[in-house]
PQR file of N, CA, C, O and H, with PARSE charges and radii, in Angstrom:
ATOM      1  N   MET A   1      40.316 -77.416   5.682 -0.4000 1.5000
ATOM      2  CA  MET A   1      39.149 -77.008   6.212 -0.0000 2.0000
ATOM      3  C   MET A   1      37.776 -76.556   5.381  0.5500 1.7000
ATOM      4  O   MET A   1      37.611 -75.373   5.083 -0.5500 1.4000
ATOM      5  N   LYS A   2      36.922 -77.457   5.073 -0.4000 1.5000
ATOM      6  CA  LYS A   2      35.595 -76.557   4.097 -0.0000 2.0000
ATOM      7  C   LYS A   2      34.670 -75.652   4.816  0.5500 1.7000
ATOM      8  O   LYS A   2      34.776 -75.403   6.016 -0.5500 1.4000
ATOM      9  H   LYS A   2      37.057 -78.418   5.315  0.4000 1.0000
ATOM     10  N   THR A   3      33.704 -75.140   3.989 -0.4000 1.5000
ATOM     11  CA  THR A   3      32.932 -74.075   4.698 -0.0000 2.0000
ATOM     12  C   THR A   3      32.099 -73.679   3.807  0.5500 1.7000
ATOM     13  O   THR A   3      32.477 -73.649   2.636 -0.5500 1.4000
ATOM     14  H   THR A   3      33.617 -75.342   3.014  0.4000 1.0000
ATOM     15  N   LYS A   4      31.079 -73.374   4.071 -0.4000 1.5000
ATOM     16  CA  LYS A   4      29.839 -73.293   3.695 -0.0000 2.0000
ATOM     17  C   LYS A   4      29.743 -71.372   3.148  0.5500 1.7000
ATOM     18  O   LYS A   4      28.967 -70.783   2.396 -0.5500 1.4000
ATOM     19  H   LYS A   4      30.772 -73.398   5.022  0.4000 1.0000
ATOM     20  N   ILE A   5      30.806 -70.956   3.879 -0.4000 1.5000
ATOM     21  CA  ILE A   5      30.771 -69.104   3.849 -0.0000 2.0000
ATOM     22  C   ILE A   5      30.068 -68.903   2.056  0.5500 1.7000
ATOM     23  O   ILE A   5      29.042 -68.233   1.943 -0.5500 1.4000
ATOM     24  H   ILE A   5      31.437 -71.434   4.490  0.4000 1.0000
ATOM     25  N   LYS A   6      30.561 -69.382   1.076 -0.4000 1.5000
ATOM     26  CA  LYS A   6      30.115 -69.090   0.253 -0.0000 2.0000
ATOM     27  C   LYS A   6      29.049 -69.228  -0.614  0.5500 1.7000
ATOM     28  O   LYS A   6      28.828 -68.541  -1.611 -0.5500 1.4000
ATOM     29  H   LYS A   6      31.395 -69.926   1.167  0.4000 1.0000
ATOM     30  N   TYR A   7      28.142 -70.518  -0.014 -0.4000 1.5000
ATOM     31  CA  TYR A   7      27.230 -70.655  -0.225 -0.0000 2.0000
ATOM     32  C   TYR A   7      26.208 -69.813   0.649  0.5500 1.7000
ATOM     33  O   TYR A   7      25.096 -69.550   0.192 -0.5500 1.4000
ATOM     34  H   TYR A   7      28.322 -71.077   0.796  0.4000 1.0000
ATOM     35  N   ILE A   8      26.571 -69.423   1.823 -0.4000 1.5000
ATOM     36  CA  ILE A   8      25.204 -69.323   2.743 -0.0000 2.0000
ATOM     37  C   ILE A   8      25.426 -67.637   2.619  0.5500 1.7000
ATOM     38  O   ILE A   8      24.463 -66.941   2.942 -0.5500 1.4000
ATOM     39  H   ILE A   8      27.475 -69.637   2.194  0.4000 1.0000
ATOM     40  N   ARG A   9      26.695 -66.954   2.151 -0.4000 1.5000
ATOM     41  CA  ARG A   9      26.890 -65.436   1.544 -0.0000 2.0000
ATOM     42  C   ARG A   9      25.464 -65.669   0.130  0.5500 1.7000
ATOM     43  O   ARG A   9      24.356 -65.164   0.310 -0.5500 1.4000
ATOM     44  H   ARG A   9      27.478 -67.519   1.889  0.4000 1.0000
ATOM     45  N   HIS A  10      25.609 -66.029  -0.441 -0.4000 1.5000
ATOM     46  CA  HIS A  10      24.808 -65.910  -2.224 -0.0000 2.0000
ATOM     47  C   HIS A  10      23.729 -65.844  -1.241  0.5500 1.7000
ATOM     48  O   HIS A  10      23.389 -64.675  -1.056 -0.5500 1.4000
ATOM     49  H   HIS A  10      26.509 -66.439  -0.587  0.4000 1.0000
ATOM     50  N   GLU A  11      23.004 -66.778  -0.475 -0.4000 1.5000
ATOM     51  CA  GLU A  11      21.801 -66.909  -0.442 -0.0000 2.0000
ATOM     52  C   GLU A  11      21.082 -65.230   0.416  0.5500 1.7000
ATOM     53  O   GLU A  11      19.903 -64.877   0.421 -0.5500 1.4000
ATOM     54  H   GLU A  11      23.280 -67.727  -0.625  0.4000 1.0000
ATOM     55  N   LEU A  12      22.310 -64.485   1.062 -0.4000 1.5000
ATOM     56  CA  LEU A  12      21.751 -63.606   1.858 -0.0000 2.0000
ATOM     57  C   LEU A  12      22.069 -62.795   1.144  0.5500 1.7000
ATOM     58  O   LEU A  12      21.893 -61.759   1.787 -0.5500 1.4000
ATOM     59  H   LEU A  12      23.268 -64.772   1.058  0.4000 1.0000
ATOM     60  N   GLY A  13      22.793 -62.299  -0.710 -0.4000 1.5000
ATOM     61  CA  GLY A  13      22.817 -61.472  -0.799 -0.0000 2.0000
ATOM     62  C   GLY A  13      24.002 -60.935  -0.724  0.5500 1.7000
ATOM     63  O   GLY A  13      24.030 -59.845  -1.296 -0.5500 1.4000
ATOM     64  H   GLY A  13      22.935 -63.140  -1.232  0.4000 1.0000
ATOM     65  N   MET A  14      25.254 -61.331  -0.129 -0.4000 1.5000
ATOM     66  CA  MET A  14      26.140 -60.501   0.331 -0.0000 2.0000
ATOM     67  C   MET A  14      27.494 -60.881  -0.160  0.5500 1.7000
ATOM     68  O   MET A  14      28.082 -61.913   0.163 -0.5500 1.4000
ATOM     69  H   MET A  14      25.231 -62.217   0.336  0.4000 1.0000
ATOM     70  N   SER A  15      27.879 -60.088  -0.858 -0.4000 1.5000
ATOM     71  CA  SER A  15      29.642 -60.080  -1.053 -0.0000 2.0000
ATOM     72  C   SER A  15      30.252 -60.396  -0.259  0.5500 1.7000
ATOM     73  O   SER A  15      29.865 -60.441   0.908 -0.5500 1.4000
ATOM     74  H   SER A  15      27.401 -59.249  -1.121  0.4000 1.0000
ATOM     75  N   GLN A  16      31.956 -60.866  -0.842 -0.4000 1.5000
ATOM     76  CA  GLN A  16      32.417 -60.974   0.005 -0.0000 2.0000
ATOM     77  C   GLN A  16      33.462 -59.878   0.388  0.5500 1.7000
ATOM     78  O   GLN A  16      34.409 -60.001   1.165 -0.5500 1.4000
ATOM     79  H   GLN A  16      32.271 -60.830  -1.790  0.4000 1.0000
ATOM     80  N   ASP A  17      32.936 -58.359  -0.600 -0.4000 1.5000
ATOM     81  CA  ASP A  17      33.336 -57.428   0.544 -0.0000 2.0000
ATOM     82  C   ASP A  17      32.835 -56.795   1.864  0.5500 1.7000
ATOM     83  O   ASP A  17      33.398 -56.245   2.810 -0.5500 1.4000
ATOM     84  H   ASP A  17      32.167 -58.259  -1.231  0.4000 1.0000
ATOM     85  N   GLU A  18      31.389 -57.130   1.511 -0.4000 1.5000
ATOM     86  CA  GLU A  18      30.260 -56.879   2.649 -0.0000 2.0000
ATOM     87  C   GLU A  18      31.237 -57.559   3.834  0.5500 1.7000
ATOM     88  O   GLU A  18      32.013 -56.900   4.527 -0.5500 1.4000
ATOM     89  H   GLU A  18      30.932 -57.578   0.743  0.4000 1.0000
ATOM     90  N   LEU A  19      31.047 -58.991   3.927 -0.4000 1.5000
ATOM     91  CA  LEU A  19      31.423 -59.852   4.416 -0.0000 2.0000
ATOM     92  C   LEU A  19      32.371 -59.408   5.019  0.5500 1.7000
ATOM     93  O   LEU A  19      32.121 -59.170   6.201 -0.5500 1.4000
ATOM     94  H   LEU A  19      30.418 -59.527   3.365  0.4000 1.0000
ATOM     95  N   ALA A  20      33.908 -59.081   4.521 -0.4000 1.5000
ATOM     96  CA  ALA A  20      35.075 -58.976   4.961 -0.0000 2.0000
ATOM     97  C   ALA A  20      34.495 -58.047   6.031  0.5500 1.7000
ATOM     98  O   ALA A  20      34.170 -58.435   7.153 -0.5500 1.4000
ATOM     99  H   ALA A  20      34.111 -59.275   3.561  0.4000 1.0000
ATOM    100  N   LYS A  21      34.386 -56.694   5.556 -0.4000 1.5000
ATOM    101  CA  LYS A  21      34.207 -55.431   6.128 -0.0000 2.0000
ATOM    102  C   LYS A  21      33.519 -55.559   7.499  0.5500 1.7000
ATOM    103  O   LYS A  21      34.058 -55.161   8.532 -0.5500 1.4000
ATOM    104  H   LYS A  21      34.650 -56.379   4.645  0.4000 1.0000
ATOM    105  N   LYS A  22      32.219 -56.172   7.460 -0.4000 1.5000
ATOM    106  CA  LYS A  22      31.327 -56.422   9.071 -0.0000 2.0000
ATOM    107  C   LYS A  22      32.094 -57.765   9.665  0.5500 1.7000
ATOM    108  O   LYS A  22      31.613 -58.157  10.728 -0.5500 1.4000
ATOM    109  H   LYS A  22      31.781 -56.496   6.621  0.4000 1.0000
ATOM    110  N   SER A  23      33.681 -58.860   8.931 -0.4000 1.5000
ATOM    111  CA  SER A  23      34.053 -59.175  10.164 -0.0000 2.0000
ATOM    112  C   SER A  23      35.688 -58.605  10.105  0.5500 1.7000
ATOM    113  O   SER A  23      36.696 -59.272  10.336 -0.5500 1.4000
ATOM    114  H   SER A  23      34.071 -58.542   8.067  0.4000 1.0000
ATOM    115  N   ASN A  24      35.614 -57.259   9.749 -0.4000 1.5000
ATOM    116  CA  ASN A  24      36.692 -56.473  10.117 -0.0000 2.0000
ATOM    117  C   ASN A  24      38.667 -57.496   9.723  0.5500 1.7000
ATOM    118  O   ASN A  24      39.627 -57.496  10.494 -0.5500 1.4000
ATOM    119  H   ASN A  24      34.795 -56.717   9.562  0.4000 1.0000
ATOM    120  N   VAL A  25      38.598 -58.079   8.536 -0.4000 1.5000
ATOM    121  CA  VAL A  25      39.237 -58.822   8.091 -0.0000 2.0000
ATOM    122  C   VAL A  25      39.090 -58.303   6.118  0.5500 1.7000
ATOM    123  O   VAL A  25      38.122 -57.768   5.576 -0.5500 1.4000
ATOM    124  H   VAL A  25      37.819 -58.078   7.910  0.4000 1.0000
ATOM    125  N   SER A  26      40.622 -58.781   5.385 -0.4000 1.5000
ATOM    126  CA  SER A  26      40.003 -58.294   4.207 -0.0000 2.0000
ATOM    127  C   SER A  26      39.234 -59.411   3.598  0.5500 1.7000
ATOM    128  O   SER A  26      38.779 -60.475   4.017 -0.5500 1.4000
ATOM    129  H   SER A  26      41.408 -59.215   5.825  0.4000 1.0000
ATOM    130  N   ARG A  27      39.257 -58.602   2.120 -0.4000 1.5000
ATOM    131  CA  ARG A  27      38.388 -59.488   0.923 -0.0000 2.0000
ATOM    132  C   ARG A  27      39.121 -60.789   0.470  0.5500 1.7000
ATOM    133  O   ARG A  27      38.500 -61.802   0.147 -0.5500 1.4000
ATOM    134  H   ARG A  27      39.627 -57.737   1.779  0.4000 1.0000
ATOM    135  N   GLN A  28      40.669 -60.684   0.469 -0.4000 1.5000
ATOM    136  CA  GLN A  28      41.172 -61.796   0.346 -0.0000 2.0000
ATOM    137  C   GLN A  28      41.225 -62.897   1.289  0.5500 1.7000
ATOM    138  O   GLN A  28      41.754 -63.934   0.887 -0.5500 1.4000
ATOM    139  H   GLN A  28      41.173 -59.862   0.731  0.4000 1.0000
ATOM    140  N   THR A  29      40.696 -62.852   2.663 -0.4000 1.5000
ATOM    141  CA  THR A  29      40.681 -63.538   4.115 -0.0000 2.0000
ATOM    142  C   THR A  29      39.539 -64.513   3.621  0.5500 1.7000
ATOM    143  O   THR A  29      39.698 -65.734   3.614 -0.5500 1.4000
ATOM    144  H   THR A  29      40.266 -62.010   2.990  0.4000 1.0000
ATOM    145  N   ILE A  30      38.409 -63.906   3.218 -0.4000 1.5000
ATOM    146  CA  ILE A  30      37.410 -63.798   3.319 -0.0000 2.0000
ATOM    147  C   ILE A  30      37.561 -65.374   1.798  0.5500 1.7000
ATOM    148  O   ILE A  30      37.155 -66.532   1.895 -0.5500 1.4000
ATOM    149  H   ILE A  30      38.280 -62.914   3.224  0.4000 1.0000
ATOM    150  N   SER A  31      38.150 -64.823   0.825 -0.4000 1.5000
ATOM    151  CA  SER A  31      38.221 -65.648  -0.341 -0.0000 2.0000
ATOM    152  C   SER A  31      39.203 -66.477  -0.410  0.5500 1.7000
ATOM    153  O   SER A  31      39.546 -67.041  -1.450 -0.5500 1.4000
ATOM    154  H   SER A  31      38.479 -63.882   0.747  0.4000 1.0000
ATOM    155  N   ALA A  32      39.932 -66.670   1.105 -0.4000 1.5000
ATOM    156  CA  ALA A  32      41.229 -67.958   0.870 -0.0000 2.0000
ATOM    157  C   ALA A  32      40.268 -68.968   1.955  0.5500 1.7000
ATOM    158  O   ALA A  32      40.771 -70.030   2.321 -0.5500 1.4000
ATOM    159  H   ALA A  32      39.653 -66.212   1.949  0.4000 1.0000
ATOM    160  N   LEU A  33      38.911 -68.592   2.431 -0.4000 1.5000
ATOM    161  CA  LEU A  33      38.448 -69.832   3.451 -0.0000 2.0000
ATOM    162  C   LEU A  33      37.205 -69.981   2.733  0.5500 1.7000
ATOM    163  O   LEU A  33      36.252 -70.565   3.248 -0.5500 1.4000
ATOM    164  H   LEU A  33      38.503 -67.728   2.133  0.4000 1.0000
ATOM    165  N   GLU A  34      37.157 -69.475   1.545 -0.4000 1.5000
ATOM    166  CA  GLU A  34      35.867 -69.513   1.252 -0.0000 2.0000
ATOM    167  C   GLU A  34      36.299 -71.067   0.365  0.5500 1.7000
ATOM    168  O   GLU A  34      35.412 -71.920   0.349 -0.5500 1.4000
ATOM    169  H   GLU A  34      37.931 -69.000   1.126  0.4000 1.0000
ATOM    170  N   ASN A  35      37.540 -71.376  -0.295 -0.4000 1.5000
ATOM    171  CA  ASN A  35      38.505 -71.928  -0.675 -0.0000 2.0000
ATOM    172  C   ASN A  35      39.263 -72.846  -0.190  0.5500 1.7000
ATOM    173  O   ASN A  35      39.979 -73.485  -0.961 -0.5500 1.4000
ATOM    174  H   ASN A  35      38.261 -70.683  -0.282  0.4000 1.0000
ATOM    175  N   GLY A  36      39.269 -73.119   1.245 -0.4000 1.5000
ATOM    176  CA  GLY A  36      39.946 -73.708   2.152 -0.0000 2.0000
ATOM    177  C   GLY A  36      41.416 -73.483   1.956  0.5500 1.7000
ATOM    178  O   GLY A  36      42.140 -74.478   1.910 -0.5500 1.4000
ATOM    179  H   GLY A  36      38.687 -72.600   1.871  0.4000 1.0000
ATOM    180  N   LYS A  37      41.880 -72.416   1.848 -0.4000 1.5000
ATOM    181  CA  LYS A  37      43.385 -72.201   2.347 -0.0000 2.0000
ATOM    182  C   LYS A  37      43.579 -71.561   3.209  0.5500 1.7000
ATOM    183  O   LYS A  37      44.770 -71.460   3.504 -0.5500 1.4000
ATOM    184  H   LYS A  37      41.292 -71.608   1.886  0.4000 1.0000
ATOM    185  N   TYR A  38      42.737 -70.916   3.934 -0.4000 1.5000
ATOM    186  CA  TYR A  38      42.958 -70.732   5.639 -0.0000 2.0000
ATOM    187  C   TYR A  38      41.972 -71.097   6.689  0.5500 1.7000
ATOM    188  O   TYR A  38      40.761 -71.069   6.469 -0.5500 1.4000
ATOM    189  H   TYR A  38      41.770 -70.998   3.694  0.4000 1.0000
ATOM    190  N   ASN A  39      42.511 -71.453   7.876 -0.4000 1.5000
ATOM    191  CA  ASN A  39      42.149 -71.675   8.772 -0.0000 2.0000
ATOM    192  C   ASN A  39      41.646 -70.633   9.441  0.5500 1.7000
ATOM    193  O   ASN A  39      42.565 -69.835   9.253 -0.5500 1.4000
ATOM    194  H   ASN A  39      43.495 -71.476   8.054  0.4000 1.0000
ATOM    195  N   PRO A  40      40.711 -69.943  10.206 -0.5600 1.5000
ATOM    196  CA  PRO A  40      40.153 -69.169  10.857  0.2800 2.0000
ATOM    197  C   PRO A  40      40.616 -69.538  12.574  0.5500 1.7000
ATOM    198  O   PRO A  40      40.297 -70.554  13.192 -0.5500 1.4000
ATOM    199  N   SER A  41      41.287 -68.608  12.984 -0.4000 1.5000
ATOM    200  CA  SER A  41      40.693 -68.369  14.514 -0.0000 2.0000
ATOM    201  C   SER A  41      39.343 -68.828  14.780  0.5500 1.7000
ATOM    202  O   SER A  41      38.389 -68.659  14.021 -0.5500 1.4000
ATOM    203  H   SER A  41      41.546 -67.783  12.482  0.4000 1.0000
ATOM    204  N   LEU A  42      39.315 -69.465  15.991 -0.4000 1.5000
ATOM    205  CA  LEU A  42      38.168 -69.698  16.691 -0.0000 2.0000
ATOM    206  C   LEU A  42      37.205 -68.237  16.972  0.5500 1.7000
ATOM    207  O   LEU A  42      35.993 -68.335  17.167 -0.5500 1.4000
ATOM    208  H   LEU A  42      40.091 -69.602  16.608  0.4000 1.0000
ATOM    209  N   ALA A  43      37.711 -67.276  16.965 -0.4000 1.5000
ATOM    210  CA  ALA A  43      37.345 -65.983  17.266 -0.0000 2.0000
ATOM    211  C   ALA A  43      36.567 -65.569  15.878  0.5500 1.7000
ATOM    212  O   ALA A  43      35.356 -65.402  15.732 -0.5500 1.4000
ATOM    213  H   ALA A  43      38.695 -67.196  16.806  0.4000 1.0000
ATOM    214  N   LEU A  44      37.419 -65.475  15.086 -0.4000 1.5000
ATOM    215  CA  LEU A  44      36.946 -65.186  13.728 -0.0000 2.0000
ATOM    216  C   LEU A  44      35.562 -65.818  13.553  0.5500 1.7000
ATOM    217  O   LEU A  44      34.434 -65.328  13.605 -0.5500 1.4000
ATOM    218  H   LEU A  44      38.402 -65.611  15.205  0.4000 1.0000
ATOM    219  N   ALA A  45      36.151 -67.463  13.257 -0.4000 1.5000
ATOM    220  CA  ALA A  45      34.752 -68.236  12.911 -0.0000 2.0000
ATOM    221  C   ALA A  45      33.676 -68.318  13.353  0.5500 1.7000
ATOM    222  O   ALA A  45      32.723 -68.792  12.733 -0.5500 1.4000
ATOM    223  H   ALA A  45      37.067 -67.861  13.215  0.4000 1.0000
ATOM    224  N   TYR A  46      33.619 -67.744  14.833 -0.4000 1.5000
ATOM    225  CA  TYR A  46      32.689 -67.877  15.236 -0.0000 2.0000
ATOM    226  C   TYR A  46      31.630 -66.044  15.576  0.5500 1.7000
ATOM    227  O   TYR A  46      30.639 -65.740  16.239 -0.5500 1.4000
ATOM    228  H   TYR A  46      34.392 -67.359  15.336  0.4000 1.0000
ATOM    229  N   LYS A  47      32.444 -65.418  14.817 -0.4000 1.5000
ATOM    230  CA  LYS A  47      32.130 -63.994  14.644 -0.0000 2.0000
ATOM    231  C   LYS A  47      31.233 -64.019  12.901  0.5500 1.7000
ATOM    232  O   LYS A  47      30.086 -63.577  12.825 -0.5500 1.4000
ATOM    233  H   LYS A  47      33.249 -65.665  14.278  0.4000 1.0000
ATOM    234  N   ILE A  48      32.008 -64.625  11.559 -0.4000 1.5000
ATOM    235  CA  ILE A  48      31.362 -65.104  10.913 -0.0000 2.0000
ATOM    236  C   ILE A  48      30.270 -66.123  10.861  0.5500 1.7000
ATOM    237  O   ILE A  48      29.523 -66.278   9.894 -0.5500 1.4000
ATOM    238  H   ILE A  48      32.939 -64.984  11.620  0.4000 1.0000
ATOM    239  N   THR A  49      30.229 -66.870  12.075 -0.4000 1.5000
ATOM    240  CA  THR A  49      28.722 -67.480  11.951 -0.0000 2.0000
ATOM    241  C   THR A  49      27.686 -66.883  12.193  0.5500 1.7000
ATOM    242  O   THR A  49      26.669 -67.039  11.517 -0.5500 1.4000
ATOM    243  H   THR A  49      30.835 -66.745  12.861  0.4000 1.0000
ATOM    244  N   LYS A  50      27.774 -66.044  13.271 -0.4000 1.5000
ATOM    245  CA  LYS A  50      27.045 -64.542  13.810 -0.0000 2.0000
ATOM    246  C   LYS A  50      26.737 -63.961  12.648  0.5500 1.7000
ATOM    247  O   LYS A  50      25.507 -63.944  12.599 -0.5500 1.4000
ATOM    248  H   LYS A  50      28.600 -65.918  13.820  0.4000 1.0000
ATOM    249  N   ILE A  51      27.366 -63.280  11.299 -0.4000 1.5000
ATOM    250  CA  ILE A  51      27.283 -62.265  11.210 -0.0000 2.0000
ATOM    251  C   ILE A  51      26.211 -63.097  10.200  0.5500 1.7000
ATOM    252  O   ILE A  51      25.234 -62.465   9.797 -0.5500 1.4000
ATOM    253  H   ILE A  51      28.365 -63.294  11.338  0.4000 1.0000
ATOM    254  N   LEU A  52      26.422 -64.853   9.683 -0.4000 1.5000
ATOM    255  CA  LEU A  52      25.862 -65.885   8.414 -0.0000 2.0000
ATOM    256  C   LEU A  52      24.520 -65.619   8.932  0.5500 1.7000
ATOM    257  O   LEU A  52      23.543 -65.738   8.193 -0.5500 1.4000
ATOM    258  H   LEU A  52      27.216 -65.366  10.010  0.4000 1.0000
ATOM    259  N   GLY A  53      24.419 -65.289  10.073 -0.4000 1.5000
ATOM    260  CA  GLY A  53      23.472 -65.646  10.707 -0.0000 2.0000
ATOM    261  C   GLY A  53      22.575 -67.208  11.091  0.5500 1.7000
ATOM    262  O   GLY A  53      21.404 -67.585  11.055 -0.5500 1.4000
ATOM    263  H   GLY A  53      25.213 -65.192  10.674  0.4000 1.0000
ATOM    264  N   CYS A  54      23.843 -67.761  11.441 -0.4000 1.5000
ATOM    265  CA  CYS A  54      23.899 -68.685  11.833 -0.0000 2.0000
ATOM    266  C   CYS A  54      24.340 -69.525  13.744  0.5500 1.7000
ATOM    267  O   CYS A  54      24.848 -68.998  14.733 -0.5500 1.4000
ATOM    268  H   CYS A  54      24.795 -67.455  11.471  0.4000 1.0000
ATOM    269  N   LYS A  55      23.922 -70.720  13.545 -0.4000 1.5000
ATOM    270  CA  LYS A  55      23.429 -70.444  15.199 -0.0000 2.0000
ATOM    271  C   LYS A  55      25.041 -71.461  15.683  0.5500 1.7000
ATOM    272  O   LYS A  55      25.612 -71.170  16.734 -0.5500 1.4000
ATOM    273  H   LYS A  55      23.509 -71.148  12.741  0.4000 1.0000
ATOM    274  N   HIS A  56      25.449 -72.313  15.005 -0.4000 1.5000
ATOM    275  CA  HIS A  56      26.284 -73.092  15.421 -0.0000 2.0000
ATOM    276  C   HIS A  56      27.210 -72.744  14.116  0.5500 1.7000
ATOM    277  O   HIS A  56      26.837 -72.555  12.958 -0.5500 1.4000
ATOM    278  H   HIS A  56      24.984 -72.549  14.151  0.4000 1.0000
ATOM    279  N   ILE A  57      29.123 -72.707  14.907 -0.4000 1.5000
ATOM    280  CA  ILE A  57      30.129 -72.895  13.678 -0.0000 2.0000
ATOM    281  C   ILE A  57      30.563 -74.413  12.693  0.5500 1.7000
ATOM    282  O   ILE A  57      31.353 -74.476  11.752 -0.5500 1.4000
ATOM    283  H   ILE A  57      29.426 -72.860  15.848  0.4000 1.0000
ATOM    284  N   GLU A  58      29.649 -75.641  13.372 -0.4000 1.5000
ATOM    285  CA  GLU A  58      29.860 -76.277  12.326 -0.0000 2.0000
ATOM    286  C   GLU A  58      28.532 -76.426  11.016  0.5500 1.7000
ATOM    287  O   GLU A  58      28.476 -77.184  10.048 -0.5500 1.4000
ATOM    288  H   GLU A  58      29.007 -75.590  14.137  0.4000 1.0000
ATOM    289  N   ASP A  59      27.720 -75.525  11.420 -0.4000 1.5000
ATOM    290  CA  ASP A  59      26.723 -74.592  10.352 -0.0000 2.0000
ATOM    291  C   ASP A  59      27.514 -73.866   9.327  0.5500 1.7000
ATOM    292  O   ASP A  59      26.892 -73.393   8.376 -0.5500 1.4000
ATOM    293  H   ASP A  59      27.765 -74.909  12.206  0.4000 1.0000
ATOM    294  N   VAL A  60      28.860 -73.706   9.391 -0.4000 1.5000
ATOM    295  CA  VAL A  60      29.508 -72.631   8.245 -0.0000 2.0000
ATOM    296  C   VAL A  60      30.892 -73.785   8.219  0.5500 1.7000
ATOM    297  O   VAL A  60      31.342 -74.191   7.148 -0.5500 1.4000
ATOM    298  H   VAL A  60      29.366 -74.090  10.163  0.4000 1.0000
ATOM    299  N   PHE A  61      31.182 -74.006   8.909 -0.4000 1.5000
ATOM    300  CA  PHE A  61      32.834 -74.500   9.148 -0.0000 2.0000
ATOM    301  C   PHE A  61      32.421 -76.059   9.609  0.5500 1.7000
ATOM    302  O   PHE A  61      31.775 -76.423  10.592 -0.5500 1.4000
ATOM    303  H   PHE A  61      30.816 -73.676   9.779  0.4000 1.0000
ATOM    304  N   VAL A  62      33.025 -76.835   8.545 -0.4000 1.5000
ATOM    305  CA  VAL A  62      33.552 -78.106   8.389 -0.0000 2.0000
ATOM    306  C   VAL A  62      34.773 -78.864   8.870  0.5500 1.7000
ATOM    307  O   VAL A  62      35.715 -78.221   8.408 -0.5500 1.4000
ATOM    308  H   VAL A  62      33.550 -76.540   7.747  0.4000 1.0000
ATOM    309  N   LEU A  63      35.181 -79.733   9.449 -0.4000 1.5000
ATOM    310  CA  LEU A  63      36.511 -79.876   9.832 -0.0000 2.0000
ATOM    311  C   LEU A  63      36.571 -81.222   8.765  0.5500 1.7000
ATOM    312  O   LEU A  63      35.702 -82.082   8.910 -0.5500 1.4000
ATOM    313  H   LEU A  63      34.415 -80.255   9.825  0.4000 1.0000
ATOM    314  N   GLU A  64      37.256 -81.335   8.056 -0.4000 1.5000
ATOM    315  CA  GLU A  64      38.050 -82.517   7.362 -0.0000 2.0000
ATOM    316  C   GLU A  64      38.073 -83.587   7.971  0.5500 1.7000
ATOM    317  O   GLU A  64      38.669 -84.554   7.498 -0.5500 1.4000
ATOM    318  H   GLU A  64      37.961 -80.636   7.938  0.4000 1.0000
TER
END
């Protein structure tokens, strides 16, 4: 699964560590998400979407 997390996070001036803390996951999880090596649960995808200020999960996560 591809994500736009890195792009959106950079636009917000947010580090991986900041996003990880707000999401209650490790920085390594955020890195894995950004690199397409981890598929999040629906709950985590929703949480990250809201933290990044997006309305829809599809704005952040792209199913291939």
